[in-house]
N, C-alpha and C positions, 0 to 999 in steps of 0.2 A: 651757407645757404639759409636759407628765412624757415623760421619755426613751422608754417602751415607746410611749407615745402615737405620739411624733413616728417613730419607726422603724416604726410601724403606718402611717401617714400615707406615708412614706415609699414604702416598699413597695407600698401600695395606688394611689398617685399612678402610679409606675413601671411598673405593672400595666396602667394606661390607657394610657400611652402605648406598650408594647408590643402590646395586643388592640386602638388604633385606626387605621384605616386612612389617616387625612391630619390634618392639623392642626388643620381647623375642629372634626375630631369629638373629637380633643384637648381642645380647649378647651372643649368643652360637656359633657364629661365630666368635666373638671376643676371647672366652674362648678356641676354637679349634686353631686359631693362636697365641695364648700367649704359648699352649702347644709344639706346633712345635717349635715356636722362642725359650723356655727357653729349651727345650728337646735338641736342639742343640748346647747350651751355656754352657750346666751343661755337655753334653756328657751321659745324662742317660735319660729314659724315664720319662717325669714328667707329672703330671695329674696336673687338671688347674679346679678351681670354680671360678667364682666371686659370689659375697657379695652385695646385695644394700640396703642401708639404704634410709627410704624418710621418713619425718615426725615422726621420733624417731622409727620407726617399721624397722624391722631388717630382712632379708630372703634371703635365698640362693637362686638365680635367674637363674642360667646357670651355667653349666659346659662341659670340654670337653668331658666327658662322662659320663654314668649313673654313676657308679663308683665314679667318681669326685664329683659329687651333692651329692650322697649318705655321700662320707666322709666329704662334707661340714657342712651338716646336722649333723651329729653328733656333730659338734661344736655348732652348733644353739640348738639344745636340750642340752646339758652338761652346755650351757651359760659360757664357759670357753675354751681359746686357743689363737692361735696368730693372727687369722683373725679378732676378736671382740678387742682383744687388740689394735691393728694395725690401728682399726676402730677410735676408741677413743683418742690414743696417735697421729696418724696423721704422723705416720715412720714405715718403715719395723720393723716387730717381728719374730722372727726367733725360731724354736724350732728345736735344731741340734740333738739331739739324744733321742728320745722317752725311750730309757732305762737309760739314766744318767738324764738327765734333770727333777725334780721336781717340775717345777712350777704349771704345771697342769696334775697331777697324773692322773686323769680320763679321761682325754682327749689323755693322751700318752697310756695308758694301751687300750684304744679303737681304738687308731690308729695303735698299733702293732697288736691286732688282726684283723687288717686288712692289714697287712702286710705291713704299713708305717713306716718309721722309721724317717723322718721328715718332717719338714713343714715352709713354709714361707708366712705371710701375708704381703702383699705392699697396702698401701692404695692409692686411687686417690681422688682428689678434684675435685666434680662436679659442685660446685656451692654452693649458700646460703641453698637449698632444699634439694638436694641430696647427698650421702658421697658413695662410692664404694670401695671395697678391692678385689684383686686377689690371692688366696690362692692355693700357688705350693706344689704340695707333691710328695716326691722322695722316691724309695723303697729301699733305703740305707742313713745310716748318711755321716754327711760330705759332701752332695753333694753342698749344698749352703754355700759357700766361700764367701769372701769379694766381689772378683770380679763377682760372680753370683748374690750376692744382688743386686751390683751397675746397672749390666746389668738389673735385674727386675725392678728395681728404674726407671732407664730410660726409659723402656719398657713401665713400667705404666703411666709414664708422658704423652707418644704418644698415648695411649688407653684412659686415662682420657679425651684428645682432642677430639678423637672419640666419645667417651660417651656424651660428653658434647652436642655434636652436636646433635648425634642421640635421648636425649632426649627431646630438641628443637624441633626436628621435631616431636617426639611423641605429646609435649605439642599441637602443631600448629594442627594435625590432630585429637586432640583430641577436641580442640576448634570448629575445622570445624564439626567434628559429632555432637558436643552440638548442635550448630546452626541450624543444620538441623534438628535435633530432634525437636527442639523450632521452627521451621518455619514450620513443617508439624502440631504439635499441634496447633498452633495458628491457621493456614489454615483450619484446620479440626472443627474447634471452629466456626470460622468465616462463615464456609459455613453451619453448623447446625442452625446459629441464621439466616442466610438468608432463611431458610426451614421454622424456627419457625414465620418470619416476613411475608413471604407469606401465612402461613396454618393461621395466626390471624390476619394478615394486623396489624401489629404494628409497632413500629419504632426497631431499631437496639438495644437500650437500656433498652429496653421491652422486646423483645427477648432475650439480654443477661441476664436478672433477672430471667426469665422462666428459662433458662438452667443453672442458679445458683441454683435457689431453688429443679429443679429436681435433682441436682448433690447432695446436701445436704438432701433430701428427700430419695434420694437411697443409700446414703452414697457411693456415688461413685464418682472419680475422675471426673472432668469438660470431660477431654478429651474423656474419656471412654463413657460420656453420650452421647458427641457430635457425638462419633464415629456409637453408635446405632442409633442415629437420621439419620443418613446418610446411614446406612445399611438399614434400614428399607426402606428407599427412593429408594436407586439403587437395592437392593436385592443382593447385597454383601458385605460378609463379611470382603474384602481387601480393609480396607480404609487407608493404608500408603500411604502416599504421599512420591515421591522420588525426591529428586534434585539433577540434575547432578552437578559436580563440574566444 
């Protein structure tokens, strides 16, 4: 991949991260970008799907089209094919021709039935907790030459850096959401304790003990019992507290 093309890909992919609202949107945009880039290199219409492995769980999470997603899911269901092998091996794996390659017979037959004649899996290193692979599907055999595979590998390196950034952003956003939930839950419990303190003329520890006993007796979570107390006082069932960013 030429340095200028590499820089252009990096710029375009990072713009995708900035312009997408969530990780799923980013992954779908990345596969569409990969389809366009590799179709241009190969001189053939290429479908593209992306498989993400987190905590040993592997799943197809995005595709350049619904057909690409379904093609990739075939491999997940059969548990054989270049995508899964590329994830484990850490290097590109090629299914050159479904008519002659006997390594994955069930998978080859399934792809042939869908009008796909060759496939290429290219892995990406996303850090310690995640792995991903881009799976390319071509309607004819012989499309994935050494030169095309080299381009796909270079492109995957660029995509990997983009996905690492996207996953970090997602992790920060999830932490932020978890903290907001925890703050909301804690505040509702504190308010309920305040109500109990006012009604029973007791201190905070005694009020919390009353709340805990009610939670145990009703077999409800502490937050649920606290929410009921606030709802009974306010006459509203919407006690969800919201915290601005």
